A tleap script that builds the chain and sets N, CA, C and O, in Angstrom:
source leaprc.protein.ff14SB
mol = sequence {
  NMET GLU CYS ILE ARG LEU LEU GLY ARG GLY
  LEU THR VAL PRO GLN VAL ALA ASP LEU VAL
  GLU CYS ASN PRO VAL THR VAL ARG ASP ALA
  VAL ARG ARG PHE THR GLY GLY GLY PHE ASP
  ALA LEU ALA ASP ALA PRO ARG PRO GLY ARG
  PRO ALA ARG VAL THR GLY LYS ASP LEU LYS
  ALA LEU GLY ALA LEU LEU ASP THR SER ALA
  ALA ALA GLY VAL THR GLY PRO PRO VAL SER
  CYS ALA THR GLY TRP SER GLY ASN GLY VAL
  CYS GLY CYS GLN ARG ARG CGLY
}
set mol.1.N position { 31.586 53.277 -2.778 }
set mol.1.CA position { 31.560 52.503 -3.992 }
set mol.1.C position { 30.228 51.778 -4.148 }
set mol.1.O position { 29.707 51.637 -5.254 }
set mol.2.N position { 29.687 51.321 -3.022 }
set mol.2.CA position { 28.414 50.602 -3.064 }
set mol.2.C position { 27.317 51.502 -3.616 }
set mol.2.O position { 26.462 51.046 -4.376 }
set mol.3.N position { 27.337 52.775 -3.238 }
set mol.3.CA position { 26.331 53.718 -3.741 }
set mol.3.C position { 26.397 53.807 -5.260 }
set mol.3.O position { 25.371 53.757 -5.939 }
set mol.4.N position { 27.595 53.937 -5.783 }
set mol.4.CA position { 27.779 54.078 -7.227 }
set mol.4.C position { 27.309 52.812 -7.940 }
set mol.4.O position { 26.649 52.888 -8.976 }
set mol.5.N position { 27.645 51.658 -7.389 }
set mol.5.CA position { 27.250 50.383 -7.998 }
set mol.5.C position { 25.723 50.260 -8.044 }
set mol.5.O position { 25.159 49.864 -9.064 }
set mol.6.N position { 25.063 50.599 -6.940 }
set mol.6.CA position { 23.605 50.495 -6.887 }
set mol.6.C position { 22.930 51.496 -7.819 }
set mol.6.O position { 21.929 51.177 -8.461 }
set mol.7.N position { 23.475 52.698 -7.891 }
set mol.7.CA position { 22.928 53.690 -8.816 }
set mol.7.C position { 23.102 53.220 -10.255 }
set mol.7.O position { 22.228 53.438 -11.095 }
set mol.8.N position { 24.234 52.573 -10.537 }
set mol.8.CA position { 24.484 52.034 -11.871 }
set mol.8.C position { 23.506 50.936 -12.254 }
set mol.8.O position { 23.304 50.669 -13.439 }
set mol.9.N position { 22.906 50.304 -11.274 }
set mol.9.CA position { 21.910 49.253 -11.528 }
set mol.9.C position { 20.500 49.826 -11.666 }
set mol.9.O position { 19.530 49.085 -11.829 }
set mol.10.N position { 20.401 51.156 -11.597 }
set mol.10.CA position { 19.112 51.786 -11.851 }
set mol.10.C position { 18.325 52.216 -10.628 }
set mol.10.O position { 17.209 52.718 -10.763 }
set mol.11.N position { 18.880 52.031 -9.434 }
set mol.11.CA position { 18.172 52.473 -8.239 }
set mol.11.C position { 18.243 53.993 -8.128 }
set mol.11.O position { 19.169 54.620 -8.643 }
set mol.12.N position { 17.263 54.571 -7.458 }
set mol.12.CA position { 17.252 56.017 -7.252 }
set mol.12.C position { 18.089 56.368 -6.023 }
set mol.12.O position { 18.439 55.496 -5.227 }
set mol.13.N position { 18.401 57.646 -5.882 }
set mol.13.CA position { 19.175 58.104 -4.723 }
set mol.13.C position { 18.465 57.749 -3.414 }
set mol.13.O position { 19.116 57.219 -2.514 }
set mol.14.N position { 17.159 58.017 -3.263 }
set mol.14.CA position { 16.498 57.637 -2.005 }
set mol.14.C position { 16.529 56.123 -1.745 }
set mol.14.O position { 16.673 55.697 -0.599 }
set mol.15.N position { 16.397 55.320 -2.795 }
set mol.15.CA position { 16.454 53.865 -2.626 }
set mol.15.C position { 17.833 53.423 -2.143 }
set mol.15.O position { 17.951 52.596 -1.239 }
set mol.16.N position { 18.875 53.985 -2.759 }
set mol.16.CA position { 20.245 53.642 -2.359 }
set mol.16.C position { 20.491 54.077 -0.921 }
set mol.16.O position { 21.056 53.324 -0.128 }
set mol.17.N position { 20.068 55.288 -0.587 }
set mol.17.CA position { 20.261 55.792 0.777 }
set mol.17.C position { 19.582 54.874 1.789 }
set mol.17.O position { 20.129 54.609 2.859 }
set mol.18.N position { 18.412 54.400 1.453 }
set mol.18.CA position { 17.696 53.492 2.353 }
set mol.18.C position { 18.435 52.158 2.489 }
set mol.18.O position { 18.550 51.619 3.590 }
set mol.19.N position { 18.930 51.632 1.382 }
set mol.19.CA position { 19.635 50.341 1.412 }
set mol.19.C position { 20.939 50.389 2.201 }
set mol.19.O position { 21.245 49.469 2.960 }
set mol.20.N position { 21.708 51.467 2.019 }
set mol.20.CA position { 23.006 51.550 2.708 }
set mol.20.C position { 22.903 52.303 4.031 }
set mol.20.O position { 23.903 52.563 4.700 }
set mol.21.N position { 21.662 52.647 4.391 }
set mol.21.CA position { 21.380 53.288 5.676 }
set mol.21.C position { 22.176 54.576 5.881 }
set mol.21.O position { 22.900 54.737 6.864 }
set mol.22.N position { 22.017 55.482 4.925 }
set mol.22.CA position { 22.643 56.797 5.057 }
set mol.22.C position { 21.682 57.848 4.520 }
set mol.22.O position { 20.599 57.525 4.030 }
set mol.23.N position { 22.081 59.080 4.616 }
set mol.23.CA position { 21.281 60.197 4.158 }
set mol.23.C position { 21.416 60.325 2.636 }
set mol.23.O position { 22.502 60.092 2.104 }
set mol.24.N position { 20.344 60.690 1.922 }
set mol.24.CA position { 20.454 60.900 0.476 }
set mol.24.C position { 21.525 61.929 0.098 }
set mol.24.O position { 22.124 61.837 -0.973 }
set mol.25.N position { 21.762 62.894 0.965 }
set mol.25.CA position { 22.813 63.884 0.699 }
set mol.25.C position { 24.173 63.193 0.602 }
set mol.25.O position { 25.007 63.575 -0.219 }
set mol.26.N position { 24.399 62.181 1.435 }
set mol.26.CA position { 25.651 61.435 1.406 }
set mol.26.C position { 25.805 60.710 0.076 }
set mol.26.O position { 26.898 60.667 -0.489 }
set mol.27.N position { 24.716 60.143 -0.423 }
set mol.27.CA position { 24.754 59.454 -1.719 }
set mol.27.C position { 25.069 60.454 -2.823 }
set mol.27.O position { 25.896 60.184 -3.694 }
set mol.28.N position { 24.413 61.603 -2.786 }
set mol.28.CA position { 24.668 62.621 -3.810 }
set mol.28.C position { 26.115 63.119 -3.753 }
set mol.28.O position { 26.729 63.368 -4.790 }
set mol.29.N position { 26.653 63.264 -2.549 }
set mol.29.CA position { 28.060 63.665 -2.411 }
set mol.29.C position { 28.978 62.625 -3.037 }
set mol.29.O position { 29.953 62.976 -3.702 }
set mol.30.N position { 28.671 61.346 -2.829 }
set mol.30.CA position { 29.481 60.276 -3.419 }
set mol.30.C position { 29.422 60.342 -4.942 }
set mol.30.O position { 30.433 60.140 -5.615 }
set mol.31.N position { 28.250 60.621 -5.480 }
set mol.31.CA position { 28.101 60.740 -6.936 }
set mol.31.C position { 28.934 61.903 -7.455 }
set mol.31.O position { 29.614 61.778 -8.474 }
set mol.32.N position { 28.881 63.036 -6.756 }
set mol.32.CA position { 29.669 64.208 -7.168 }
set mol.32.C position { 31.165 63.898 -7.149 }
set mol.32.O position { 31.894 64.266 -8.070 }
set mol.33.N position { 31.616 63.217 -6.089 }
set mol.33.CA position { 33.034 62.878 -5.984 }
set mol.33.C position { 33.437 61.906 -7.088 }
set mol.33.O position { 34.499 62.051 -7.693 }
set mol.34.N position { 32.587 60.915 -7.348 }
set mol.34.CA position { 32.878 59.932 -8.385 }
set mol.34.C position { 32.926 60.589 -9.757 }
set mol.34.O position { 33.821 60.309 -10.554 }
set mol.35.N position { 31.964 61.464 -10.029 }
set mol.35.CA position { 31.916 62.158 -11.311 }
set mol.35.C position { 33.155 63.026 -11.510 }
set mol.35.O position { 33.675 63.135 -12.621 }
set mol.36.N position { 33.616 63.637 -10.436 }
set mol.36.CA position { 34.776 64.519 -10.529 }
set mol.36.C position { 36.117 63.817 -10.588 }
set mol.36.O position { 37.080 64.383 -11.105 }
set mol.37.N position { 36.208 62.594 -10.071 }
set mol.37.CA position { 37.527 61.967 -10.030 }
set mol.37.C position { 37.551 60.455 -10.072 }
set mol.37.O position { 38.592 59.855 -9.806 }
set mol.38.N position { 36.440 59.822 -10.395 }
set mol.38.CA position { 36.420 58.366 -10.485 }
set mol.38.C position { 36.480 57.704 -9.119 }
set mol.38.O position { 36.223 58.331 -8.091 }
set mol.39.N position { 36.827 56.414 -9.130 }
set mol.39.CA position { 36.844 55.646 -7.886 }
set mol.39.C position { 37.867 56.180 -6.884 }
set mol.39.O position { 37.641 56.110 -5.676 }
set mol.40.N position { 38.983 56.710 -7.372 }
set mol.40.CA position { 40.003 57.245 -6.458 }
set mol.40.C position { 39.466 58.399 -5.616 }
set mol.40.O position { 39.909 58.601 -4.486 }
set mol.41.N position { 38.522 59.150 -6.155 }
set mol.41.CA position { 37.969 60.302 -5.438 }
set mol.41.C position { 37.010 59.882 -4.325 }
set mol.41.O position { 36.637 60.710 -3.494 }
set mol.42.N position { 36.604 58.615 -4.296 }
set mol.42.CA position { 35.659 58.165 -3.272 }
set mol.42.C position { 36.319 57.904 -1.925 }
set mol.42.O position { 35.647 57.893 -0.893 }
set mol.43.N position { 37.622 57.697 -1.930 }
set mol.43.CA position { 38.321 57.438 -0.662 }
set mol.43.C position { 38.252 58.676 0.223 }
set mol.43.O position { 38.360 59.803 -0.261 }
set mol.44.N position { 38.071 58.458 1.522 }
set mol.44.CA position { 38.030 59.573 2.465 }
set mol.44.C position { 39.390 60.246 2.534 }
set mol.44.O position { 40.430 59.593 2.450 }
set mol.45.N position { 39.365 61.547 2.687 }
set mol.45.CA position { 40.600 62.305 2.884 }
set mol.45.C position { 41.118 62.035 4.293 }
set mol.45.O position { 40.341 61.680 5.179 }
set mol.46.N position { 42.411 62.199 4.507 }
set mol.46.CA position { 42.934 62.022 5.866 }
set mol.46.C position { 42.224 62.963 6.835 }
set mol.46.O position { 41.920 64.107 6.496 }
set mol.47.N position { 41.967 62.476 8.024 }
set mol.47.CA position { 41.289 63.272 9.043 }
set mol.47.C position { 42.271 64.229 9.697 }
set mol.47.O position { 43.432 63.880 9.911 }
set mol.48.N position { 41.813 65.438 10.016 }
set mol.48.CA position { 42.698 66.378 10.701 }
set mol.48.C position { 42.887 65.984 12.162 }
set mol.48.O position { 42.119 65.195 12.713 }
set mol.49.N position { 43.898 66.535 12.764 }
set mol.49.CA position { 44.116 66.305 14.191 }
set mol.49.C position { 45.161 65.251 14.470 }
set mol.49.O position { 45.719 64.630 13.565 }
set mol.50.N position { 45.403 65.072 15.747 }
set mol.50.CA position { 46.410 64.116 16.198 }
set mol.50.C position { 45.915 62.699 15.943 }
set mol.50.O position { 44.762 62.388 16.242 }
set mol.51.N position { 46.765 61.836 15.396 }
set mol.51.CA position { 46.347 60.449 15.202 }
set mol.51.C position { 46.157 59.738 16.539 }
set mol.51.O position { 46.756 60.114 17.547 }
set mol.52.N position { 45.329 58.720 16.532 }
set mol.52.CA position { 45.077 57.952 17.751 }
set mol.52.C position { 46.358 57.283 18.226 }
set mol.52.O position { 47.159 56.806 17.422 }
set mol.53.N position { 46.541 57.255 19.535 }
set mol.53.CA position { 47.710 56.584 20.099 }
set mol.53.C position { 47.382 55.159 20.510 }
set mol.53.O position { 48.280 54.373 20.810 }
set mol.54.N position { 46.119 54.830 20.524 }
set mol.54.CA position { 45.694 53.494 20.926 }
set mol.54.C position { 45.631 52.615 19.678 }
set mol.54.O position { 44.939 52.939 18.713 }
set mol.55.N position { 46.349 51.516 19.710 }
set mol.55.CA position { 46.375 50.601 18.570 }
set mol.55.C position { 45.354 49.483 18.764 }
set mol.55.O position { 44.785 49.327 19.844 }
set mol.56.N position { 45.137 48.727 17.727 }
set mol.56.CA position { 44.259 47.567 17.824 }
set mol.56.C position { 44.769 46.569 18.852 }
set mol.56.O position { 43.985 45.924 19.549 }
set mol.57.N position { 46.094 46.446 18.939 }
set mol.57.CA position { 46.704 45.544 19.925 }
set mol.57.C position { 46.374 46.019 21.344 }
set mol.57.O position { 46.073 45.213 22.224 }
set mol.58.N position { 46.434 47.347 21.553 }
set mol.58.CA position { 46.085 47.915 22.862 }
set mol.58.C position { 44.635 47.602 23.223 }
set mol.58.O position { 44.338 47.209 24.351 }
set mol.59.N position { 43.740 47.780 22.261 }
set mol.59.CA position { 42.321 47.531 22.514 }
set mol.59.C position { 42.061 46.064 22.843 }
set mol.59.O position { 41.253 45.742 23.713 }
set mol.60.N position { 42.759 45.184 22.134 }
set mol.60.CA position { 42.590 43.751 22.389 }
set mol.60.C position { 43.076 43.397 23.795 }
set mol.60.O position { 42.415 42.650 24.516 }
set mol.61.N position { 44.234 43.938 24.181 }
set mol.61.CA position { 44.773 43.673 25.519 }
set mol.61.C position { 43.852 44.240 26.597 }
set mol.61.O position { 43.623 43.599 27.622 }
set mol.62.N position { 43.327 45.436 26.364 }
set mol.62.CA position { 42.408 46.034 27.330 }
set mol.62.C position { 41.131 45.206 27.439 }
set mol.62.O position { 40.611 45.001 28.536 }
set mol.63.N position { 40.630 44.733 26.306 }
set mol.63.CA position { 39.434 43.894 26.326 }
set mol.63.C position { 39.640 42.636 27.154 }
set mol.63.O position { 38.762 42.238 27.920 }
set mol.64.N position { 40.806 42.011 26.997 }
set mol.64.CA position { 41.109 40.808 27.781 }
set mol.64.C position { 41.189 41.145 29.268 }
set mol.64.O position { 40.684 40.400 30.107 }
set mol.65.N position { 41.829 42.279 29.591 }
set mol.65.CA position { 41.938 42.701 30.986 }
set mol.65.C position { 40.560 42.993 31.578 }
set mol.65.O position { 40.278 42.620 32.717 }
set mol.66.N position { 39.710 43.656 30.807 }
set mol.66.CA position { 38.364 43.972 31.294 }
set mol.66.C position { 37.534 42.705 31.493 }
set mol.66.O position { 36.782 42.596 32.461 }
set mol.67.N position { 37.674 41.751 30.573 }
set mol.67.CA position { 36.947 40.483 30.732 }
set mol.67.C position { 37.390 39.761 31.998 }
set mol.67.O position { 36.564 39.264 32.763 }
set mol.68.N position { 38.701 39.707 32.210 }
set mol.68.CA position { 39.246 39.029 33.388 }
set mol.68.C position { 38.812 39.733 34.666 }
set mol.68.O position { 38.393 39.089 35.627 }
set mol.69.N position { 38.916 41.063 34.671 }
set mol.69.CA position { 38.571 41.804 35.880 }
set mol.69.C position { 37.067 41.752 36.153 }
set mol.69.O position { 36.652 41.715 37.311 }
set mol.70.N position { 36.252 41.750 35.104 }
set mol.70.CA position { 34.801 41.662 35.300 }
set mol.70.C position { 34.431 40.313 35.912 }
set mol.70.O position { 33.558 40.234 36.777 }
set mol.71.N position { 35.096 39.260 35.459 }
set mol.71.CA position { 34.826 37.926 36.009 }
set mol.71.C position { 35.206 37.857 37.486 }
set mol.71.O position { 34.611 37.105 38.258 }
set mol.72.N position { 36.210 38.655 37.871 }
set mol.72.CA position { 36.654 38.670 39.267 }
set mol.72.C position { 35.895 39.706 40.093 }
set mol.72.O position { 36.121 39.825 41.297 }
set mol.73.N position { 34.991 40.460 39.450 }
set mol.73.CA position { 34.212 41.459 40.167 }
set mol.73.C position { 34.935 42.773 40.373 }
set mol.73.O position { 34.548 43.568 41.230 }
set mol.74.N position { 35.985 43.013 39.596 }
set mol.74.CA position { 36.754 44.255 39.718 }
set mol.74.C position { 36.105 45.313 38.836 }
set mol.74.O position { 35.721 45.024 37.702 }
set mol.75.N position { 35.978 46.540 39.347 }
set mol.75.CA position { 35.340 47.623 38.605 }
set mol.75.C position { 36.366 48.479 37.881 }
set mol.75.O position { 37.563 48.196 37.917 }
set mol.76.N position { 35.883 49.532 37.221 }
set mol.76.CA position { 36.716 50.393 36.397 }
set mol.76.C position { 37.914 51.041 37.052 }
set mol.76.O position { 38.998 51.000 36.471 }
set mol.77.N position { 37.788 51.651 38.252 }
set mol.77.CA position { 38.943 52.352 38.828 }
set mol.77.C position { 40.199 51.490 38.985 }
set mol.77.O position { 41.285 51.962 38.649 }
set mol.78.N position { 40.106 50.243 39.482 }
set mol.78.CA position { 41.329 49.441 39.547 }
set mol.78.C position { 41.921 49.139 38.168 }
set mol.78.O position { 43.140 49.063 38.014 }
set mol.79.N position { 41.056 48.968 37.175 }
set mol.79.CA position { 41.548 48.729 35.811 }
set mol.79.C position { 42.272 49.971 35.321 }
set mol.79.O position { 43.321 49.877 34.682 }
set mol.80.N position { 41.712 51.129 35.621 }
set mol.80.CA position { 42.346 52.384 35.247 }
set mol.80.C position { 43.726 52.500 35.883 }
set mol.80.O position { 44.688 52.890 35.222 }
set mol.81.N position { 43.820 52.165 37.154 }
set mol.81.CA position { 45.117 52.218 37.848 }
set mol.81.C position { 46.096 51.213 37.259 }
set mol.81.O position { 47.282 51.512 37.113 }
set mol.82.N position { 45.610 50.029 36.921 }
set mol.82.CA position { 46.484 48.978 36.394 }
set mol.82.C position { 47.041 49.332 35.023 }
set mol.82.O position { 48.161 48.946 34.687 }
set mol.83.N position { 46.267 50.061 34.233 }
set mol.83.CA position { 46.705 50.394 32.876 }
set mol.83.C position { 47.406 51.742 32.800 }
set mol.83.O position { 48.167 52.001 31.868 }
set mol.84.N position { 47.148 52.597 33.784 }
set mol.84.CA position { 47.687 53.953 33.719 }
set mol.84.C position { 46.834 54.871 32.863 }
set mol.84.O position { 47.199 56.024 32.631 }
set mol.85.N position { 45.706 54.372 32.395 }
set mol.85.CA position { 44.800 55.175 31.587 }
set mol.85.C position { 43.786 55.850 32.493 }
set mol.85.O position { 43.515 55.375 33.596 }
set mol.86.N position { 43.230 56.956 32.030 }
set mol.86.CA position { 42.166 57.605 32.791 }
set mol.86.C position { 40.911 56.738 32.731 }
set mol.86.O position { 40.769 55.886 31.854 }
set mol.87.N position { 40.012 56.968 33.672 }
set mol.87.CA position { 38.737 56.249 33.646 }
set mol.87.C position { 37.980 56.499 32.358 }
set mol.87.O position { 37.371 55.584 31.803 }
set mol.88.N position { 38.016 57.750 31.873 }
set mol.88.CA position { 37.352 58.074 30.610 }
set mol.88.C position { 37.997 57.339 29.448 }
set mol.88.O position { 37.310 56.903 28.524 }
set mol.89.N position { 39.319 57.201 29.494 }
set mol.89.CA position { 40.019 56.478 28.428 }
set mol.89.C position { 39.619 55.020 28.382 }
set mol.89.O position { 39.412 54.456 27.308 }
set mol.90.N position { 39.511 54.409 29.557 }
set mol.90.CA position { 39.097 53.004 29.629 }
set mol.90.C position { 37.674 52.858 29.104 }
set mol.90.O position { 37.394 51.953 28.319 }
set mol.91.N position { 36.774 53.741 29.530 }
set mol.91.CA position { 35.382 53.675 29.075 }
set mol.91.C position { 35.286 53.902 27.569 }
set mol.91.O position { 34.518 53.228 26.883 }
set mol.92.N position { 36.060 54.845 27.060 }
set mol.92.CA position { 36.052 55.117 25.623 }
set mol.92.C position { 36.514 53.920 24.819 }
set mol.92.O position { 35.958 53.621 23.762 }
set mol.93.N position { 37.524 53.238 25.316 }
set mol.93.CA position { 38.022 52.052 24.614 }
set mol.93.C position { 37.029 50.912 24.695 }
set mol.93.O position { 36.935 50.108 23.767 }
set mol.94.N position { 36.292 50.827 25.778 }
set mol.94.CA position { 35.256 49.799 25.888 }
set mol.94.C position { 34.203 50.022 24.813 }
set mol.94.O position { 33.735 49.072 24.184 }
set mol.95.N position { 33.834 51.274 24.606 }
set mol.95.CA position { 32.818 51.579 23.597 }
set mol.95.C position { 33.339 51.299 22.193 }
set mol.95.O position { 32.586 50.819 21.345 }
set mol.96.N position { 34.631 51.594 21.925 }
set mol.96.CA position { 35.200 51.375 20.596 }
set mol.96.C position { 35.472 49.908 20.325 }
set mol.96.O position { 35.308 49.440 19.198 }
set mol.97.N position { 35.887 49.178 21.353 }
set mol.97.CA position { 36.286 47.787 21.170 }
set mol.97.C position { 35.125 46.930 20.932 }
set mol.97.O position { 35.276 45.721 20.756 }
savepdb mol mol.pdb
quit
C-alpha cells in the first residue's frame, strides 16, 4: 500500500523502491496487482506448505529460557534437551525471535 501511496504523490518507481528498500520490480508488481484488483489485491496470498507449529507464545517462552540459561552460562544443547526441540530448532527460533 505504501508503494501505491507514494506513486500517487508523484514519485517514480525507482524513487519508491529506494524509499521502501525493495527492488523496482516489486513496486511494479504492486502496481499491477493494484490496477487489477484494487487494495484487496495487494494482500499476500496464503503461503503454500505446512503452517508453522511454533506460536508467538512459544517464541516468547523460549526467549525467556534462553536469557535465563545464558545468564547461568548454559549453552544450546541443555536448552535443546529441556525443550525437546532440536538444536537447529532452537537456533532457528533465536534468529526469528
